[in-house]
N, C-alpha and C positions, 0 to 999 in steps of 0.2 A: 441779149440780145433786147433793143428796142424797137417795137414794131412802130410803122407808117401809115396816119392814115389821111382822107381827102379833105381839103377843107373847102367848103362851099364859100366861104365871105371870102379867100384867099384865090379862090379857087388854084391851087396847088396841095401838095402832098407835104403834110409836119409828122412830126414824130412822136410819138404818144407822151404824156408826159409820167417823170418817174413816179413810182405807187412804194412811197417808204414803208406806210400802214403793213405792207405784209413782209415787208421784212423785216420791222419790227413783230411782227405777230411769230415768226419762223423764230427769230433773237431769243423768243420768253418762252417759247415750247423748248427748245435744245437747254435753256438756262432751268428751269422746272425739271427737266429731265435727268440734268447733269444732279442736280439739287436730290431728285427723291434717289437716286442712286446713292448718291453719296449718304446718303439718312438710313438705306438698306445695309450697305455694306459694316458702314457703323456699329449697328444694330447689332450685325452677328458679329464683330470683332469685340463688339467691347462687352464686361460683363459689372454689372451692379453692385455695389457695396450689398446688396442684401443678400442675392448671389452668393457672392462670397462667403459671405456666416454661412449661409446652407451648406454650401461644399467645404467647410472649414469643421463643421457640427458636425457632417455625414463621416468625415477621416475621424474624430474625433470617435464618435460613436463606432467605429468599423472595428479601429484600437482599443479602446472598451473591450468589446465583444470579445475578440481574441485572446485580450490579457484575460478577461472572464474562462475564456476557452480552459486556458492552461491550470487555472484554480480547482476548475470540474473536472479535468484527467488527476489533480492531485491529491483530491478527495475521493476519485475512482481509486488508485492507489490505498490510502489510506485506508479504506471500505477492505479492499481487498484480504488487508493485513490482519482486520478483526475477524475476515471471515477466515481466514486459514488457522488461525489464535481458537477460532468456536469449534472447526470443523473435527481440527487434529489432537488439540488439547483439553478443552473447555468438557467437548461434551465427551471424551477419553475417559478423562477423568473422574466425571458427573456417571458413566456409562449411561448417557442417551443417547439414542440413534439421530444416524444424520438430518438433516431438513433434505428432501424429496424433490425430484428436476421436477415434476411438477407446481409444487410451490415454491420453488426457485421461478419458474417464468411467468407465473401469474400474472395475469397485466400484458403482456407480449402478443405481438400480432394483432390480425383482423384491419379494419379501415385504418388507412394513410393514416394519421394524426395533424400531419405538417404540410399535407396539402397547399393549403392557405401561402405560402412560403413562394411558391412558384410561381407566383406572378412577380417577383423582384427580378432581377437579373441575375445571373450566375453561382456567382464566385458572393454574392449576397446573403440569394436561395440555400447554396449549402452549405455556407456556417452557420446561417441561423435552425436550419433542419438541424445540424448535428449535436449545438446547441444544447437546442427544447430535448431533442431523443435525450443526451446524456442527462441533462437535470432530469427527466423523468425516469430515468434509469436509476439516477439516483436515490428519488424518492422510494421509489420501490424497494429497493434495496435496504436503505435505513429503516425504513419500517419491516423491512424480513429481520434485520437482524434488530431490531427494536424488539419481534417479538420473539425474537430468539435469549435476548438476556433475557428476558421475561422469564422466561421456560427453564433458562436454566439458575435463574435464581429462586425458584419456587422450586426446584429439583434440591437445590443446596440447602434451602433450610427448612426441606422434610426431612434430609440427611443429615442432619446435626452431628449424632455419632460417626455418620462417612463421612465428614469434614475433618473431623481429629481426626478421624487414622490416617489422613494424606500425609504423607511425607513430606510434608512444608520448611521445614527447615535445613540447615544446614550440621551436617553432621558433628563436627570437630570447629577447631577454629584453626585449623591450617590454610595455607594456600593451596588454590587452585592450582594445580602443575598441567593435566592432562582431561581431553576430555573425549567423552563416548565417539566411535566410533574406529576407524585404520587406523594402526600405529603399526609403530614397529616397539618389539617386545625387547626390552635392553638385556634381556643376556641369551634368548637362541639368535635376534636379531633377522626373526623372520617376521614378516609384513603380515598381524591377523588383526581381528576385530576386537576394539577394546572395548566390550559391554559394562564399565562403568563410568566415573570421574575417581581422578587421586588426588588427594592432599598433601601435600609436606609437611611433615611434621616431627618435633622430638619425639623420641621412643616418650612413650607416657601421657601424652597427653589423651584428656578425658575424651569418650568416644558418646555420642549420643543419639539416642533413638528420635528417629527422623519425625516419626506421627503415633498416636499410642495403637496397641496390637500388641500380641500376643508374641511371646521367645518361639519360634518356630522349629531351631534347631541352633545347638550349641557343637560348634564338632572345630577334628583339625585336620588338613589335609598338610602333608609336607612339602609336594611336589606343584600346589598349587596355592591355594587361600590364605595357609597353611592356618593359624587359630580363627576362626568367624563364627559371627551370629547373622541371622536368617529371619527376620522379624517378619508373623504373618501383619495386614492391617484386612482384616475380611470384609469387615464393613464396605472400604472402599476400594478393595478388589486387587490390594497391591500386596506384595512383599519388598523386605528393603535386604541387603546384605552389604554389612562391613568387616572389612577379610583383612590378613597380617596382623592380628592384635596381639600387643604382648602378652595382655591381661584379661578375662573374664569378668567383670565387677560380683562382688557378692551378693550371693541370692536370684545372679541372672540363671537361670535353669529352663530345660525348654517346659511350656505351658503357662510361664509362667506372665501376667500382665503387667504391662509397660505404657508409661505416658510420655508424651512428646517432651522433650528435654532430659527427660531421666539419662541421668547415666549410666551407662550399660560395659564399659570396655574402656584401655586406654589401647593406642595407637603403638603400634612395634613392627617387626622389620622379619617377620616370620614366613612362612611357606617364599611361595617362586618371588621371590622382590629383587629390588633393586637399591632398597633405601629404605627407612623409616619413612612410613607415612599410611593413609587410611583410604582403601579402596574401599567405592559407595556403588551399590547396581541400584539401580529399582527394575520390579518386575511383574507382571502380573499372574492370577492365579494357574495360567494357561504356560506358566516361565516363557512369556514375550520381556523383550529386553525391551527397555526407553530409556528415552536421557534424562540425566539425572536432574539436567539443571531446569529443564519446564516445570520442575516440583520445586525446585528453592527459591524461594522468599524475600528470602536476611543473607541474599551474596548481595556483598560492597560491588558499587558500582566500578570500579575499576579492574575487578574479577571476571566482572559478566563483561564487558569490554574486549577484556584479553581474551578469554574464551571463546567469544565471537571470532573475532581476529584469526585466534589458531585454527576455529574449524571453517573458516573461510580461505585459510593459504592452501597452495598446491605442497609445498613439502611436507615430508611425514617426521613425527620427529617420533622422540621413544616414549613410552610411557614408564610407569615404576614398576610396572609388575603384567 
């Protein structure tokens, strides 16, 4: 609303002139405020190409870290298998002491070495912590396993005679048909432990000493092993048994020393047996049995795979004795 003022020249009231400059200033201020608000909004909603590149790069790094974590887990599984063979096979064969728990736990505990990752967001910090801790654990385990294998290698070199006595070769040409473990006896049909492995062969197939040793027993059991031989590999700490033989090789008698690969008998079907085959066992000097397949190094791959499949099967099949 325009105001009135008194004009002394005309001695009357007049309306005040319009002040356009005020309207222009108000309009200008409104435009500037709108422009500023629009700029702020665009800045919040828009992402620069550089920021997009950083986001893409960070996602690629996260994906790569996750993939690396999977590979670390696979390495850990492989190390578990090596450690199991070390503990349950090589150290048993070489009669070495087990690695103590104190050594296994070396380098663990103490100050948290991964606290620096806590400055990142929780998902990234958790992934970085896990990956770093697994890598450190793998490094410790690899170092420990290397030291263990160096010790075993030293023991092996110092025990050449014992190594020559290890029963490491397949004792006949036949195919392995029954593994070590619980089996159904083919004649009695009773579920019972099968303390060795069976090789199916025609009668008269040569049987070989699995390692250097001395003939410990040559005997006959009509309701058990039939004609059988036991070799003692004293330096290695084992005995091997060869059963259901049809014939003992000439000159093979108790006290005779034999060499690995030397023919000691012929396969047969004597004793408590369901057919011509060789029954083969590995025992220690205290008469504890071991799975012979852990010792044989010249077993054909297809036979080894079949043996593993049979061992992992829930179905009990019959042995040959």
